[in-house]
All heavy atoms as an XYZ file, in Angstrom:
883
protein
N     -22.602    -92.017     -7.862
C     -22.348    -90.597     -7.606
C     -20.968    -90.224     -8.136
O     -19.986    -90.935     -7.877
C     -22.441    -90.281     -6.104
C     -22.036    -88.850     -5.831
C     -23.846    -90.548     -5.588
N     -20.915    -89.127     -8.853
C     -19.627    -88.606     -9.314
C     -19.439    -87.203     -8.740
O     -20.391    -86.423     -8.667
C     -19.559    -88.539    -10.843
C     -19.612    -89.891    -11.531
C     -21.041    -90.426    -11.621
O     -21.963    -89.690    -11.906
N     -21.202    -91.716    -11.353
N     -18.214    -86.920     -8.308
C     -17.896    -85.622     -7.735
C     -16.788    -84.982     -8.566
O     -15.731    -85.583     -8.771
C     -17.435    -85.775     -6.280
C     -18.434    -86.429     -5.336
C     -17.794    -86.643     -3.963
C     -19.695    -85.593     -5.207
N     -17.042    -83.765     -9.015
C     -16.074    -83.036     -9.831
C     -15.632    -81.796     -9.075
O     -16.410    -80.864     -8.902
C     -16.692    -82.649    -11.172
C     -15.731    -81.936    -12.106
C     -14.595    -82.829    -12.551
O     -14.792    -83.980    -12.927
N     -13.374    -82.293    -12.502
N     -14.380    -81.810     -8.637
C     -13.833    -80.685     -7.873
C     -13.022    -79.774     -8.773
O     -12.403    -80.227     -9.744
C     -12.969    -81.206     -6.728
N     -13.015    -78.512     -8.421
C     -12.226    -77.531     -9.176
C     -11.878    -76.363     -8.275
O     -12.431    -76.226     -7.178
C     -13.017    -77.052    -10.394
O     -14.214    -76.415     -9.996
N     -10.950    -75.528     -8.745
C     -10.642    -74.291     -8.041
C      -9.310    -74.251     -7.328
O      -8.960    -73.232     -6.741
N      -8.570    -75.343     -7.336
C      -7.272    -75.324     -6.686
C      -6.277    -74.464     -7.452
O      -6.565    -73.972     -8.535
N      -5.095    -74.293     -6.867
C      -4.073    -73.513     -7.542
C      -2.970    -73.107     -6.597
O      -2.859    -73.637     -5.484
N      -2.170    -72.163     -7.069
C      -1.042    -71.645     -6.302
C      -1.371    -70.232     -5.835
O      -1.814    -69.394     -6.635
C       0.212    -71.631     -7.179
C       1.458    -70.950     -6.606
C       1.958    -71.701     -5.389
C       2.545    -70.866     -7.676
N      -1.155    -69.981     -4.556
C      -1.459    -68.677     -3.991
C      -0.416    -68.341     -2.935
O       0.167    -69.256     -2.323
C      -2.887    -68.662     -3.401
C      -3.002    -69.602     -2.215
C      -3.331    -67.259     -3.051
N      -0.191    -67.067     -2.729
C       0.734    -66.651     -1.674
C       0.057    -66.707     -0.314
O      -1.186    -66.603     -0.223
C       1.236    -65.238     -1.942
C       2.199    -65.135     -3.120
C       2.828    -63.762     -3.230
O       2.253    -62.762     -2.805
N       4.027    -63.706     -3.802
N       0.846    -66.847      0.707
C       0.320    -66.837      2.065
C      -0.490    -65.562      2.296
O      -0.082    -64.473      1.877
C       1.447    -66.942      3.080
N      -1.637    -65.734      2.947
C      -2.540    -64.612      3.170
C      -3.587    -64.452      2.093
O      -4.537    -63.675      2.254
N      -3.416    -65.168      0.995
C      -4.351    -65.082     -0.120
C      -5.575    -65.949      0.064
O      -5.775    -66.566      1.114
N      -6.386    -65.989     -0.981
C      -7.650    -66.714     -0.928
C      -7.819    -67.595     -2.162
O      -7.292    -67.297     -3.237
C      -8.828    -65.736     -0.868
O      -8.781    -64.934      0.284
N      -8.562    -68.665     -1.986
C      -8.987    -69.536     -3.074
C     -10.393    -70.023     -2.773
O     -10.789    -70.101     -1.596
C      -8.065    -70.749     -3.224
C      -6.713    -70.563     -3.906
C      -5.899    -71.861     -3.799
C      -6.874    -70.155     -5.351
N     -11.111    -70.372     -3.832
C     -12.440    -70.937     -3.662
C     -12.517    -72.254     -4.417
O     -12.291    -72.297     -5.629
C     -13.501    -69.990     -4.204
C     -14.930    -70.412     -3.911
C     -15.892    -69.623     -4.740
N     -17.267    -69.727     -4.282
C     -18.317    -69.589     -5.079
N     -18.150    -69.338     -6.366
N     -19.541    -69.671     -4.590
N     -12.816    -73.312     -3.684
C     -12.987    -74.627     -4.282
C     -14.470    -74.893     -4.521
O     -15.318    -74.445     -3.740
C     -12.417    -75.713     -3.379
C     -10.965    -75.579     -2.938
C     -10.557    -76.792     -2.100
C     -10.046    -75.419     -4.130
N     -14.743    -75.612     -5.579
C     -16.105    -76.028     -5.895
C     -16.138    -77.532     -6.091
O     -15.155    -78.120     -6.543
C     -16.608    -75.350     -7.174
O     -16.599    -73.955     -7.068
N     -17.264    -78.128     -5.770
C     -17.446    -79.559     -6.000
C     -18.884    -79.792     -6.428
O     -19.809    -79.527     -5.662
C     -17.128    -80.361     -4.753
S     -17.408    -82.129     -4.952
N     -19.044    -80.288     -7.640
C     -20.367    -80.564     -8.177
C     -20.612    -82.063     -8.156
O     -19.782    -82.838     -8.638
C     -20.479    -80.031     -9.593
N     -21.746    -82.453     -7.598
C     -22.128    -83.859     -7.545
C     -23.114    -84.170     -8.656
O     -23.951    -83.345     -9.004
C     -22.739    -84.180     -6.190
N     -23.004    -85.353     -9.193
C     -23.946    -85.802    -10.212
C     -24.245    -87.276     -9.990
O     -23.541    -87.965     -9.257
C     -23.381    -85.572    -11.617
O     -22.180    -86.283    -11.800
N     -25.294    -87.736    -10.624
C     -25.686    -89.125    -10.442
C     -26.741    -89.239     -9.355
O     -27.554    -88.342     -9.161
N     -26.682    -90.323     -8.628
C     -27.705    -90.605     -7.618
C     -27.360    -89.893     -6.314
O     -26.839    -90.498     -5.387
C     -27.822    -92.108     -7.430
C     -28.273    -92.813     -8.708
C     -28.084    -94.313     -8.600
N     -28.936    -94.948     -7.615
C     -30.178    -95.341     -7.840
N     -30.732    -95.137     -9.029
N     -30.868    -95.937     -6.897
N     -27.686    -88.597     -6.246
C     -27.325    -87.786     -5.086
C     -28.426    -87.708     -4.038
O     -28.297    -86.972     -3.071
C     -26.941    -86.370     -5.520
O     -28.070    -85.778     -6.175
C     -25.755    -86.375     -6.474
N     -29.491    -88.482     -4.217
C     -30.554    -88.453     -3.225
C     -30.031    -88.972     -1.899
O     -29.071    -89.716     -1.828
C     -31.741    -89.277     -3.700
C     -31.409    -90.727     -3.913
C     -31.529    -91.654     -2.891
C     -30.960    -91.181     -5.145
C     -31.222    -92.984     -3.086
C     -30.652    -92.497     -5.352
C     -30.778    -93.410     -4.320
N     -30.698    -88.576     -0.839
C     -30.346    -89.025      0.514
C     -28.936    -88.622      0.932
O     -28.298    -89.316      1.729
C     -30.494    -90.550      0.651
O     -31.820    -90.947      0.438
N     -28.449    -87.521      0.396
C     -27.143    -87.027      0.841
C     -27.253    -86.552      2.281
O     -28.168    -85.809      2.633
C     -26.685    -85.874     -0.054
O     -26.482    -86.362     -1.387
C     -25.385    -85.267      0.462
N     -26.310    -86.985      3.101
C     -26.275    -86.553      4.498
C     -25.442    -85.286      4.628
O     -25.918    -84.263      5.096
C     -25.704    -87.674      5.356
C     -25.506    -87.294      6.797
N     -26.372    -86.511      7.501
C     -24.512    -87.603      7.663
C     -25.945    -86.348      8.731
N     -24.818    -87.001      8.856
N     -24.191    -85.375      4.231
C     -23.316    -84.208      4.243
C     -22.453    -84.203      2.989
O     -22.237    -85.238      2.356
C     -22.371    -84.188      5.459
O     -21.485    -85.310      5.385
C     -23.136    -84.221      6.763
N     -21.967    -83.028      2.648
C     -20.879    -82.889      1.678
C     -19.790    -82.084      2.352
O     -20.070    -81.253      3.231
C     -21.338    -82.207      0.396
C     -22.130    -83.109     -0.523
S     -22.433    -82.385     -2.160
C     -20.785    -82.412     -2.885
N     -18.570    -82.351      1.968
C     -17.493    -81.642      2.628
C     -16.163    -81.823      1.938
O     -16.098    -82.290      0.797
N     -15.128    -81.435      2.675
C     -13.771    -81.459      2.145
C     -12.818    -82.103      3.141
O     -12.909    -81.866      4.349
C     -13.308    -80.031      1.839
C     -14.115    -79.364      0.778
C     -15.243    -78.617      0.951
C     -13.866    -79.395     -0.620
N     -15.710    -78.177     -0.264
C     -14.881    -78.650     -1.246
C     -12.881    -79.975     -1.416
C     -14.936    -78.472     -2.632
C     -12.938    -79.791     -2.788
C     -13.959    -79.048     -3.378
N     -11.921    -82.877      2.600
C     -10.792    -83.422      3.331
C      -9.539    -82.980      2.583
O      -9.606    -82.546      1.432
C     -10.862    -84.947      3.371
C     -11.923    -85.483      4.288
C     -13.276    -85.324      4.005
C     -11.586    -86.173      5.447
C     -14.257    -85.826      4.852
C     -12.552    -86.681      6.292
C     -13.885    -86.510      5.996
N      -8.399    -83.105      3.226
C      -7.152    -82.775      2.542
C      -6.052    -83.734      2.980
O      -6.108    -84.314      4.063
C      -6.732    -81.329      2.824
C      -6.354    -81.047      4.258
C      -6.124    -79.551      4.458
N      -5.718    -79.235      5.825
C      -5.581    -77.999      6.293
N      -5.820    -76.952      5.506
N      -5.202    -77.802      7.545
N      -5.076    -83.866      2.099
C      -3.947    -84.742      2.394
C      -2.668    -84.062      1.930
O      -2.498    -83.798      0.729
C      -4.113    -86.098      1.700
C      -3.064    -87.107      2.104
C      -3.429    -88.520      1.681
O      -4.288    -88.739      0.828
N      -2.795    -89.493      2.297
N      -1.802    -83.784      2.886
C      -0.500    -83.196      2.595
C       0.512    -84.319      2.371
O       0.303    -85.445      2.846
C      -0.065    -82.307      3.749
N       1.601    -84.037      1.675
C       2.611    -85.077      1.423
C       3.104    -85.701      2.713
O       3.459    -84.993      3.665
C       3.730    -84.310      0.712
C       3.048    -83.158      0.077
C       1.945    -82.772      1.017
N       3.091    -87.022      2.768
C       3.583    -87.743      3.932
C       2.642    -87.772      5.113
O       3.002    -88.278      6.181
N       1.436    -87.239      4.930
C       0.475    -87.202      6.031
C      -0.801    -87.932      5.650
O      -1.075    -88.165      4.473
C       0.170    -85.762      6.423
C       1.349    -84.995      6.988
C       0.917    -83.643      7.507
C       2.081    -82.907      8.144
N       1.658    -81.575      8.690
N      -1.591    -88.259      6.656
C      -2.861    -88.916      6.405
C      -3.909    -87.878      5.975
O      -3.794    -86.696      6.278
C      -3.333    -89.640      7.668
C      -2.447    -90.815      8.056
C      -3.033    -91.614      9.202
O      -4.061    -91.212      9.773
O      -2.465    -92.680      9.513
N      -4.910    -88.380      5.309
C      -6.017    -87.510      4.919
C      -6.729    -87.027      6.177
O      -6.989    -87.811      7.104
C      -6.987    -88.263      4.013
C      -8.043    -87.390      3.358
C      -8.859    -88.171      2.345
N      -8.036    -88.655      1.242
C      -8.548    -89.228      0.137
N      -9.861    -89.347      0.006
N      -7.745    -89.651     -0.816
N      -7.073    -85.728      6.204
C      -7.725    -85.167      7.382
C      -8.977    -84.381      6.998
O      -9.062    -83.823      5.900
C      -6.759    -84.249      8.155
C      -6.320    -83.024      7.394
C      -5.453    -82.092      8.238
O      -5.128    -82.427      9.389
O      -5.097    -80.997      7.724
N      -9.889    -84.332      7.925
C     -11.130    -83.599      7.749
C     -10.856    -82.097      7.734
O     -10.043    -81.601      8.517
C     -12.090    -83.953      8.890
C     -13.297    -83.066      8.966
C     -14.346    -83.224      8.079
C     -13.375    -82.074      9.925
C     -15.458    -82.412      8.150
C     -14.476    -81.258     10.018
C     -15.525    -81.414      9.122
N     -11.561    -81.368      6.852
C     -11.442    -79.922      6.786
C     -12.764    -79.250      7.164
O     -12.808    -78.441      8.084
C     -11.019    -79.461      5.378
C     -10.996    -77.938      5.292
C      -9.661    -80.037      5.008
N     -13.817    -79.586      6.446
C     -15.111    -78.947      6.685
C     -16.212    -79.800      6.068
O     -15.966    -80.546      5.120
C     -15.154    -77.541      6.093
N     -17.420    -79.646      6.603
C     -18.573    -80.352      6.064
C     -19.830    -79.527      6.306
O     -19.851    -78.659      7.188
C     -18.712    -81.739      6.698
N     -20.836    -79.819      5.497
C     -22.115    -79.118      5.627
C     -23.247    -80.125      5.492
O     -23.208    -81.013      4.629
C     -22.236    -77.992      4.584
C     -23.494    -77.158      4.822
C     -22.179    -78.523      3.155
C     -23.508    -75.834      4.064
N     -24.222    -80.006      6.380
C     -25.405    -80.865      6.304
C     -26.255    -80.451      5.116
O     -26.563    -79.273      4.946
C     -26.221    -80.735      7.595
O     -27.514    -81.288      7.416
N     -26.604    -81.439      4.293
C     -27.365    -81.112      3.092
C     -28.788    -80.666      3.413
O     -29.382    -79.888      2.672
C     -27.388    -82.308      2.147
C     -27.407    -81.889      0.714
C     -28.381    -82.136     -0.208
C     -26.404    -81.131      0.043
N     -28.033    -81.568     -1.410
C     -26.836    -80.960     -1.291
C     -25.183    -80.575      0.434
C     -26.081    -80.267     -2.229
C     -24.446    -79.884     -0.497
C     -24.885    -79.728     -1.815
N     -29.334    -81.135      4.511
C     -30.715    -80.781      4.848
C     -30.805    -79.497      5.666
O     -31.608    -78.616      5.361
C     -31.373    -81.928      5.607
O     -30.625    -82.211      6.779
N     -29.982    -79.381      6.692
C     -30.121    -78.252      7.598
C     -29.174    -77.102      7.298
O     -29.418    -75.967      7.716
C     -29.879    -78.703      9.043
O     -28.510    -79.032      9.237
N     -28.088    -77.400      6.609
C     -27.085    -76.365      6.359
C     -26.111    -76.172      7.499
O     -25.252    -75.277      7.440
N     -26.212    -76.983      8.530
C     -25.256    -76.888      9.633
C     -23.853    -77.162      9.111
O     -23.660    -78.015      8.252
C     -25.596    -77.894     10.725
O     -26.856    -77.603     11.283
N     -22.894    -76.418      9.655
C     -21.519    -76.540      9.180
C     -20.595    -77.026     10.282
O     -20.852    -76.810     11.471
C     -21.012    -75.197      8.637
O     -21.141    -74.202      9.659
C     -21.814    -74.762      7.417
N     -19.531    -77.670      9.867
C     -18.559    -78.252     10.782
C     -17.167    -77.977     10.223
O     -16.947    -78.105      9.013
C     -18.780    -79.758     10.908
C     -20.221    -80.126     11.173
C     -21.097    -80.351     10.122
C     -20.705    -80.216     12.472
C     -22.425    -80.667     10.345
C     -22.035    -80.535     12.711
C     -22.887    -80.749     11.647
O     -24.203    -81.048     11.880
N     -16.258    -77.607     11.119
C     -14.903    -77.245     10.689
C     -13.844    -77.891     11.571
O     -14.046    -78.071     12.774
C     -14.705    -75.727     10.740
C     -15.595    -74.956      9.805
C     -16.790    -74.417     10.233
C     -15.224    -74.777      8.473
C     -17.618    -73.702      9.369
C     -16.035    -74.056      7.598
C     -17.227    -73.534      8.055
O     -18.036    -72.836      7.197
N     -12.710    -78.177     10.956
C     -11.548    -78.551     11.746
C     -11.047    -77.306     12.469
O     -11.179    -76.185     11.972
C     -10.455    -79.096     10.832
N     -10.466    -77.514     13.637
C      -9.963    -76.379     14.418
C      -8.954    -75.558     13.619
O      -8.891    -74.336     13.751
C      -9.308    -76.885     15.704
C     -10.327    -77.429     16.693
O     -11.534    -77.143     16.533
O      -9.911    -78.136     17.624
N      -8.172    -76.238     12.802
C      -7.097    -75.567     12.081
C      -7.592    -74.586     11.024
O      -6.820    -73.733     10.580
C      -6.189    -76.610     11.422
O      -6.935    -77.424     10.545
N      -8.860    -74.704     10.620
C      -9.375    -73.813      9.567
C     -10.528    -72.947     10.051
O     -10.981    -72.058      9.320
C      -9.814    -74.611      8.320
C      -8.696    -75.535      7.853
C     -11.078    -75.414      8.577
N     -11.008    -73.195     11.249
C     -12.127    -72.423     11.800
C     -11.805    -70.932     11.755
O     -10.727    -70.496     12.152
C     -12.378    -72.869     13.238
C     -13.517    -72.162     13.922
C     -14.865    -72.819     13.654
O     -14.980    -74.025     13.879
O     -15.788    -72.108     13.229
N     -12.740    -70.148     11.231
C     -12.541    -68.715     11.155
C     -11.852    -68.242      9.887
O     -11.863    -67.043      9.578
N     -11.261    -69.167      9.150
C     -10.580    -68.797      7.895
C     -11.294    -69.378      6.671
O     -11.296    -68.764      5.608
C      -9.135    -69.294      7.904
C      -8.295    -68.721      9.018
C      -6.825    -69.113      8.851
N      -6.618    -70.555      8.939
C      -6.063    -71.293      7.979
N      -5.665    -70.716      6.851
N      -5.903    -72.592      8.141
N     -11.866    -70.559      6.829
C     -12.552    -71.236      5.725
C     -14.059    -71.187      5.964
O     -14.525    -71.240      7.109
C     -12.130    -72.695      5.640
C     -10.710    -72.930      5.202
C      -9.790    -71.900      5.068
C     -10.280    -74.221      4.919
C      -8.486    -72.126      4.671
C      -8.982    -74.471      4.522
C      -8.087    -73.420      4.404
N     -14.797    -71.115      4.873
C     -16.249    -71.134      4.943
C     -16.796    -72.104      3.912
O     -16.478    -72.002      2.730
C     -16.850    -69.743      4.676
O     -16.318    -68.809      5.614
C     -18.369    -69.776      4.812
N     -17.606    -73.047      4.386
C     -18.230    -74.004      3.482
C     -19.670    -73.585      3.250
O     -20.351    -73.103      4.164
C     -18.138    -75.447      4.039
C     -18.559    -76.461      2.977
C     -18.935    -75.604      5.324
C     -18.236    -77.911      3.356
N     -20.136    -73.744      2.020
C     -21.518    -73.404      1.685
C     -22.011    -74.379      0.627
O     -21.229    -75.116      0.033
C     -21.616    -71.967      1.198
O     -20.837    -71.766      0.035
N     -23.321    -74.363      0.410
C     -23.894    -75.302     -0.558
C     -24.909    -74.600     -1.436
O     -25.486    -73.579     -1.066
C     -24.561    -76.462      0.171
C     -25.911    -76.131      0.803
C     -26.345    -77.196      1.759
N     -27.747    -77.165      2.122
C     -28.339    -76.278      2.911
N     -27.643    -75.264      3.371
N     -29.642    -76.385      3.203
N     -25.129    -75.178     -2.585
C     -26.170    -74.729     -3.500
C     -26.937    -75.978     -3.895
O     -26.554    -76.702     -4.821
C     -25.557    -74.037     -4.711
C     -26.561    -73.294     -5.558
C     -25.895    -72.407     -6.599
O     -24.648    -72.300     -6.623
O     -26.629    -71.824     -7.409
N     -28.001    -76.249     -3.166
C     -28.721    -77.513     -3.315
C     -29.226    -77.747     -4.731
O     -29.160    -78.863     -5.242
C     -29.885    -77.579     -2.341
C     -29.425    -77.694     -0.909
O     -28.600    -76.912     -0.452
N     -29.958    -78.657     -0.174
N     -29.717    -76.691     -5.361
C     -30.296    -76.848     -6.693
C     -29.272    -77.345     -7.700
O     -29.620    -77.980     -8.698
C     -30.898    -75.532     -7.161
N     -27.993    -77.051     -7.437
C     -26.928    -77.477     -8.348
C     -26.113    -78.639     -7.786
O     -25.115    -79.032     -8.379
C     -25.989    -76.297     -8.643
C     -26.636    -75.156     -9.413
C     -25.605    -74.086     -9.749
C     -26.212    -72.977    -10.584
N     -25.208    -71.932    -10.936
N     -26.541    -79.162     -6.615
C     -25.777    -80.242     -5.977
C     -24.297    -79.883     -5.898
O     -23.426    -80.688     -6.230
C     -25.954    -81.561     -6.746
C     -27.326    -82.180     -6.512
O     -27.939    -81.890     -5.470
O     -27.782    -82.947     -7.384
N     -24.039    -78.672     -5.458
C     -22.672    -78.153     -5.434
C     -22.335    -77.621     -4.051
O     -23.174    -76.997     -3.398
C     -22.496    -77.045     -6.484
O     -22.734    -77.592     -7.789
C     -21.087    -76.470     -6.446
N     -21.111    -77.890     -3.639
C     -20.605    -77.362     -2.388
C     -19.358    -76.530     -2.686
O     -18.610    -76.825     -3.626
C     -20.288    -78.507     -1.392
C     -19.156    -79.386     -1.898
C     -19.967    -77.952     -0.013
N     -19.177    -75.488     -1.897
C     -18.053    -74.575     -2.083
C     -17.231    -74.499     -0.802
O     -17.762    -74.668      0.301
C     -18.558    -73.170     -2.431
C     -19.476    -73.127     -3.625
C     -20.861    -73.130     -3.453
C     -18.977    -73.093     -4.923
C     -21.722    -73.097     -4.541
C     -19.823    -73.062     -6.019
C     -21.192    -73.068     -5.827
O     -22.031    -73.050     -6.910
N     -15.958    -74.225     -0.958
C     -15.092    -73.971      0.189
C     -14.323    -72.685     -0.095
O     -13.424    -72.668     -0.946
C     -14.123    -75.127      0.429
C     -13.278    -75.001      1.691
C     -14.168    -75.127      2.938
C     -12.171    -76.060      1.729
N     -14.701    -71.629      0.604
C     -13.994    -70.357      0.495
C     -12.858    -70.381      1.510
O     -13.102    -70.525      2.706
C     -14.935    -69.191      0.769
C     -14.266    -67.835      0.732
C     -13.751    -67.470     -0.648
O     -14.431    -67.692     -1.649
N     -12.538    -66.911     -0.706
N     -11.645    -70.248      1.009
C     -10.469    -70.342      1.875
C      -9.776    -68.983      1.893
O      -9.287    -68.524      0.852
C      -9.520    -71.419      1.363
C     -10.181    -72.784      1.232
S      -9.034    -74.094      0.773
C      -8.568    -73.565     -0.868
N      -9.762    -68.364      3.051
C      -9.119    -67.052      3.220
C      -7.942    -67.178      4.170
O      -7.810    -68.166      4.902
C     -10.120    -66.049      3.772
C     -11.292    -65.806      2.839
O     -11.156    -65.888      1.613
N     -12.447    -65.509      3.407
N      -7.094    -66.167      4.157
C      -5.923    -66.137      5.051
C      -5.144    -67.439      4.978
O      -4.788    -68.026      6.006
C      -6.371    -65.854      6.491
O      -7.064    -64.631      6.576
N      -4.897    -67.888      3.777
C      -4.230    -69.173      3.590
C      -2.815    -69.155      4.129
O      -2.110    -68.132      4.078
C      -4.234    -69.545      2.117
C      -5.577    -70.088      1.612
C      -5.675    -70.010      0.101
C      -5.781    -71.516      2.078
N      -2.403    -70.301      4.650
C      -1.089    -70.483      5.241
C      -0.345    -71.586      4.488
O      -0.978    -72.469      3.889
C      -1.223    -70.890      6.707
C      -2.044    -69.933      7.561
C      -2.208    -70.497      8.965
C      -3.039    -69.568      9.835
N      -3.202    -70.108     11.207
N       0.966    -71.580      4.532
C       1.713    -72.663      3.872
C       1.286    -74.047      4.346
O       1.282    -74.997      3.551
C       3.170    -72.351      4.248
C       3.195    -70.875      4.414
C       1.868    -70.529      5.036
N       0.898    -74.170      5.588
C       0.468    -75.469      6.100
C      -0.885    -75.920      5.560
O      -1.314    -77.050      5.827
C       0.452    -75.477      7.642
C      -0.300    -74.334      8.267
C       0.615    -73.187      8.666
O       1.516    -72.818      7.869
O       0.421    -72.659      9.779
N      -1.560    -75.068      4.819
C      -2.794    -75.472      4.142
C      -2.498    -76.195      2.826
O      -3.419    -76.707      2.179
C      -3.678    -74.262      3.854
C      -4.204    -73.604      5.121
O      -4.611    -74.344      6.039
O      -4.209    -72.361      5.185
N      -1.245    -76.220      2.428
C      -0.865    -76.889      1.191
C      -1.197    -78.370      1.263
O      -0.787    -79.069      2.195
C       0.639    -76.708      0.923
O       0.907    -75.319      0.685
C       1.078    -77.517     -0.289
N      -1.960    -78.837      0.302
C      -2.404    -80.232      0.285
C      -3.230    -80.475     -0.972
O      -3.588    -79.538     -1.689
C      -3.251    -80.542      1.520
N      -3.524    -81.741     -1.200
C      -4.552    -82.088     -2.180
C      -5.880    -82.119     -1.428
O      -5.997    -82.790     -0.402
C      -4.275    -83.448     -2.837
C      -5.413    -83.815     -3.785
C      -2.947    -83.425     -3.568
N      -6.843    -81.382     -1.941
C      -8.146    -81.275     -1.301
C      -9.133    -82.186     -2.037
O      -9.262    -82.129     -3.263
C      -8.635    -79.835     -1.323
C      -7.954    -78.979     -0.290
C      -6.600    -78.662     -0.404
C      -8.633    -78.514      0.832
C      -5.944    -77.901      0.555
C      -7.999    -77.747      1.795
C      -6.653    -77.449      1.652
O      -6.017    -76.694      2.611
N      -9.819    -83.008     -1.245
C     -10.759    -83.977     -1.790
C     -12.179    -83.640     -1.363
O     -12.445    -83.408     -0.176
C     -10.429    -85.378     -1.308
C      -9.110    -85.914     -1.805
C      -7.945    -85.739     -1.067
C      -9.031    -86.591     -3.025
C      -6.723    -86.222     -1.532
C      -7.817    -87.075     -3.489
C      -6.676    -86.886     -2.737
O      -5.465    -87.365     -3.203
N     -13.064    -83.636     -2.314
C     -14.479    -83.459     -2.031
C     -15.066    -84.793     -1.563
O     -14.683    -85.863     -2.080
C     -15.182    -82.992     -3.296
S     -16.949    -82.758     -3.127
N     -15.961    -84.722     -0.617
C     -16.575    -85.926     -0.062
C     -18.089    -85.771     -0.001
O     -18.590    -84.699      0.339
C     -16.018    -86.181      1.337
C     -16.799    -87.232      2.100
O     -17.720    -86.927      2.861
N     -16.434    -88.478      1.906
N     -18.787    -86.838     -0.329
C     -20.241    -86.893     -0.145
C     -20.549    -88.099      0.720
O     -20.135    -89.224      0.389
C     -20.949    -86.997     -1.493
C     -22.485    -86.935     -1.472
C     -23.004    -86.374     -2.796
C     -23.131    -88.285     -1.214
N     -21.211    -87.863      1.813
C     -21.583    -88.926      2.748
C     -23.073    -89.198      2.600
O     -23.888    -88.310      2.863
C     -21.250    -88.492      4.175
C     -21.849    -89.444      5.213
O     -22.139    -90.598      4.868
O     -22.018    -89.014      6.361
N     -23.378    -90.429      2.181
C     -24.779    -90.803      2.068
C     -25.086    -91.786      3.181
O     -25.239    -92.982      2.963
C     -25.061    -91.393      0.680
C     -26.539    -91.433      0.334
C     -26.757    -91.646     -1.140
N     -26.361    -92.973     -1.569
C     -26.272    -93.320     -2.852
N     -26.496    -92.425     -3.801
N     -25.922    -94.538     -3.188
N     -25.083    -91.233      4.377
C     -25.420    -91.989      5.571
C     -24.580    -93.267      5.696
O     -25.088    -94.377      5.814
C     -26.912    -92.315      5.618
C     -27.747    -91.078      5.686
C     -28.364    -90.462      4.654
C     -27.999    -90.284      6.854
N     -28.999    -89.322      5.095
C     -28.803    -89.181      6.441
C     -27.633    -90.365      8.192
C     -29.229    -88.208      7.325
C     -28.068    -89.387      9.080
C     -28.860    -88.330      8.641
N     -23.262    -93.056      5.689
C     -22.336    -94.156      5.930
C     -21.627    -94.640      4.686
O     -20.620    -95.350      4.782
N     -22.110    -94.267      3.541
C     -21.426    -94.583      2.285
C     -20.745    -93.324      1.780
O     -21.403    -92.306      1.590
C     -22.415    -95.093      1.224
O     -23.042    -96.281      1.708
C     -21.677    -95.422     -0.070
N     -19.441    -93.406      1.596
C     -18.659    -92.244      1.180
C     -18.342    -92.288     -0.303
O     -17.996    -93.342     -0.847
C     -17.344    -92.183      1.965
C     -17.542    -91.675      3.372
O     -18.184    -90.627      3.528
O     -17.053    -92.324      4.316
N     -18.423    -91.120     -0.905
C     -18.006    -90.939     -2.294
C     -16.949    -89.840     -2.308
O     -17.027    -88.879     -1.548
C     -19.191    -90.550     -3.183
C     -20.279    -91.583     -3.206
C     -21.297    -91.560     -2.268
C     -20.275    -92.590     -4.157
C     -22.295    -92.522     -2.264
C     -21.273    -93.552     -4.177
C     -22.281    -93.516     -3.229
N     -15.959    -89.996     -3.205
C     -14.837    -89.070     -3.235
C     -14.628    -88.497     -4.633
O     -14.791    -89.202     -5.635
C     -13.558    -89.787     -2.803
C     -13.598    -90.264     -1.386
C     -13.965    -91.496     -0.942
C     -13.275    -89.499     -0.224
N     -13.881    -91.539      0.433
C     -13.468    -90.332      0.902
C     -12.835    -88.189     -0.016
C     -13.234    -89.896      2.212
C     -12.611    -87.752      1.286
C     -12.805    -88.601      2.373
N     -14.215    -87.240     -4.663
C     -13.807    -86.618     -5.915
C     -12.353    -86.929     -6.197
O     -11.669    -87.601     -5.416
N     -11.856    -86.388     -7.289
C     -10.522    -86.746     -7.753
C      -9.417    -85.961     -7.063
O      -8.257    -86.313     -7.211
C     -10.406    -86.509     -9.281
C     -10.146    -85.083     -9.693
C     -11.358    -84.173     -9.649
O     -12.410    -84.522     -9.126
N     -11.222    -82.987    -10.231
N      -9.747    -84.930     -6.323
C      -8.735    -84.140     -5.644
C      -8.280    -82.955     -6.471
O      -8.172    -83.047     -7.698
N      -8.020    -81.866     -5.784
C      -7.503    -80.667     -6.445
C      -6.372    -80.100     -5.582
O      -6.503    -80.022     -4.364
C      -8.617    -79.629     -6.692
O      -8.086    -78.509     -7.411
C      -9.247    -79.134     -5.392
N      -5.270    -79.755     -6.223
C      -4.082    -79.321     -5.495
C      -4.203    -77.856     -5.080
O      -4.537    -76.991     -5.899
C      -2.836    -79.490     -6.374
C      -1.546    -79.008     -5.743
C      -1.077    -79.862     -4.599
O      -1.058    -81.092     -4.689
N      -0.691    -79.229     -3.492
N      -3.904    -77.611     -3.811
C      -3.797    -76.248     -3.288
C      -2.380    -76.077     -2.764
O      -1.933    -76.848     -1.916
C      -4.824    -75.987     -2.174
C      -4.551    -74.649     -1.495
C      -6.236    -76.031     -2.731
N      -1.676    -75.079     -3.282
C      -0.311    -74.802     -2.852
C      -0.227    -73.369     -2.380
O      -0.581    -72.450     -3.116
C       0.693    -75.038     -3.992
O       0.573    -76.391     -4.464
C       2.119    -74.809     -3.507
N       0.237    -73.204     -1.147
C       0.369    -71.873     -0.550
C       1.846    -71.597     -0.342
O       2.512    -72.310      0.419
C      -0.402    -71.771      0.773
C      -0.326    -70.335      1.309
C      -1.846    -72.201      0.591
N       2.351    -70.577     -1.003
C       3.765    -70.240     -0.887
C       3.972    -69.208      0.215
O       3.120    -68.356      0.455
C       4.287    -69.693     -2.217
O       3.619    -68.502     -2.553
N       5.120    -69.300      0.863
C       5.404    -68.382      1.979
C       6.114    -67.132      1.490
O       6.515    -67.021      0.348
C       6.264    -69.098      3.015
O       7.443    -69.581      2.423
């Protein structure tokens, strides 16, 4: 499985960005796809995930109500719409695909929110 993430960039506080992650290869039996992030000097943390079969969504408390995760099954693509961005959202965002206990990771895309 290969994951190609895109959409990061520099934005002012209060602005919006949309991340995309396209999966290719052996994507059968995908359980969830989602996003994690890692800020400088911090551990990687969960941001959001979506069930590939049911579409159920899961969010970290810190982004609930501001970020929206969605999927496009036909394209094996997941999106993260990020609104009302805050400086503390600054991090490298990593796409994740969970195939029932086996994790695959994308290369990461930088999101920088200026105050």
